[in-house]
N, C-alpha and C positions, 0 to 999 in steps of 0.2 A: 509549473510546480505540481508535484504529486501529493496525494493526501498526507502521506507520511511526513513530507517536508512541511506542509502547512501545520500539522500537529506539532512538530518540533518548534516551528515559529510561534505558535500559540502558547506552548509551554514557556518558552523563553520570555516572550513579551509579557505574559501574565505574571510571571515571578518578578520581573523587573518592575512592573506596575506596582505590585504590592510593596516591594522594597522602597521604591520612590515615595509612595503614599505614606509609609511609616516614617520616612525621614521628614517629609513635608508637614505632617500632622493633619488631622481631620478638618481643621478650620482654615487651612491655607487656601488662598484664592486660586482657582484654575483659570489662568489667563486666557487660554484658548477657548473656553466655554463661558462667556460672560454670565454672571449670576450663580455660577456653581462654585462650591467649595469641595475639597477633597472627599468629604463624606458623601456628597452628591454623586461624584464620579464613581466611588466604590459601591454605592447603593445601585446605581444604574448598571454598572458592569456585572455586579453579582446577579442581578435579575436576568440580564442577557445570557450569561453563562448557564444558569440553571434552566432557563427557558429552552435553550439549545439542547442541553442534556436530555431534557424530557422527550424531545423528538427522537433523539438517537437511541435512548434506552427503552422508551415506551412505544416506539414506532407509530406515533400518530400519523395518519395518512391524510389528515385535513388540518387546517389551521387550529391551533390550540392556544388559548390565551396565556400570557405570562402570569406568574404568581404575585406580581407586584413587588415593589422595592421593599427591602427589609427595614424595619423600624429599629435599627441598631446604630451604634456610634462607637467611636473610639476603638479600643483593642478588640471588643467583641465584633464590631463590624469588619475589622481587618481579618480576623480569624474566619469569619463567615465568608468573606471574599476568597481567601486562600483555599478553603475547603471546596467551594463551588468551582473554582478554577481547576483544582486537581481532579474533581469528579468529571468535569467535562473532558479534560485531556485523557483520563482513563477510559471514559465511555467511547471516545473516538478511536482510541487505540484498539479497544476490544471489539469494535463494530465490524461486522462482515463486509466484504467488498460489495455484496449484493443487497446491502441495507435498503429497505423501502420505508420511506417516510415522507412527510410534507416538506417542500422547499418553496422558495419564492423568487429565485433567480435561475437562469439557465445554467446547467452544470452537467458534466458527464454522468454523474450519479449523485444520489442523496449524500453519500459519505463524502464525496469530493466537495459538494456544496457546503456542508456544515463545517468541514475542516477549513476550507478556504475562507468562508464568511467569518468564522470566529477567529481565525488567525488575524485577519485584517481589522475586525472590530477591536480586538485587544491591542493590536499594534498602535492604532489611532488613539485609543484611550491610554495607552502607555505614554504616548507623546503628550496627551493632556495632563497626565500626572507630572511629567517632567516640567511642564510649564508652571507648576505650582512651587517649584524650587526657587531659591533666591535668584538664580541666573535667569529664570523665566523663559527658557528656550527649549523646544523639543529637541531631543537627541537624534542621532542618525538612525536610518533604517537601511539594512543591507540592500544592495541593488536588486537582486533577484526578487525578494518579496515586495520591494517597492514597485518594480515593473508590474508584477502580478496585481498589486493593489490598484495601480492606475488603470490596468485593463479591466478589473472588476468594476471600478467606479464608472469609467467612460462607456464601456460596452454592455455591462449588465445593468447596473443601477439606472444609468441614464439612457438606456435602450428601452426602458419601460414607458408605457403611455403616461404614467403619472409624473414623469420628469417635467419640471416647470421651466427648463432651459429652452426657450422658444424665441424666434425672431420673426418679425413681420415679413422680412425679405430674406432669401436664402443667403447664408453666410457660412464661412468655413473657418473653423478654429483648429489649429494644429498644436500638438504637444510633442516635444522632442526631448528625449533623455540623452544628454550629451555624454554621459559616462558609459552607457550600454548600447547606444545606437538605435534604441527602439523609438518608433514614431507612431503617432495616432493622428488621424484626421477625422474631425467630427463635423458633419454637415448639419447645420442648424437651419430651422425653418419653423413654420407654424405647427409642425408635428414634432414628436419626440426626436431627439438627436439620433443620428445614424453614424456610428464610428467604425472606421476600418483601420487595420494596422498597415498603414501606407503613408508615404511622404510625397506621393505624386500630386502634381497640380499646384496651383497658386492658392495660398491661404490668405484670409483677410487679417488674421492675427495669429501669432505663434508664441507659445510659451516654451522656453528651453532652459535646461539646467540639469544638474544631477537628478537621478530618478527619485531619490528620497525627498529632495526639496520640492520637486514637482508633486509628489504624492501628498505631502503635507499642505502644499499650497492649494491643490485642487480640493482637498478636504477642508479648506478654509482654516487651517491650523497655523499657517504662516501667511504673512502679507504677500501681495503680488511682487513686492520688491525683492522677495527671496529668490526669484528667478528672473531670467531675461524675457522681456516682452517686446515684441516688434509688431508693427502694423497697428490696427485699430484697437486701442485699449478699451473701447466701450464694451467689447465682448468679454473682457476680463471683469469689468464691473457687473455685466449681466450675470456671469457665472457666479460671482460672489454674492449677488443678491438673490439668485433663483436656484442654486444647485444644492442647497442643504438637504441632506437625507435625514428625515426625522423618524423617531421610533414608531409613531402611530400614523 
């Protein structure tokens, strides 16, 4: 995906998140994030959006702390979220292709990084908001953004030394999107996972299913039963126990 596509995805996901949050109400339980209510989700995502906007607009070339979660609730919090989301979308659309600022994952450029990261951040939190509705289930994600989100999670987030997905003996986990044909193979060991876009070789465990169900399962927003698991399911349990990406 190109930055413009990520920005479009960010805009659509962010607007839907707000609409769903308004429908659910600030006190509704976010089932995908135990302990959170919709107000917690809005506060967190508002903070993330404004933090990202600061890098794009102010061009910080080193880590800059976030401004903290807003002490707001109800309609005031929802309006604050909508404003921050719109500011982020506008900042990314106005940013030059040669934008220089701090990033924390590999990317072709800072603009590409922030557009991609915030698109997927907001898409996952849109799914969180949907889990607060009476049906309690995250909605669909279009296949192209879902594949890109899986790629970011497996190859970027869990390619870092801080990934806790480790095994004492070498193991291979495969992820296969049945609707798009995309395949990832993650080599697990005592080091950080190493993931390639290949289906070659024998895997110890394979997760397969539509790309959006895989994305939400790998982000621990859906149970493993949402996809097909073959082989050693202890690797699925390991993933669910160790793969969480936290803010700090």
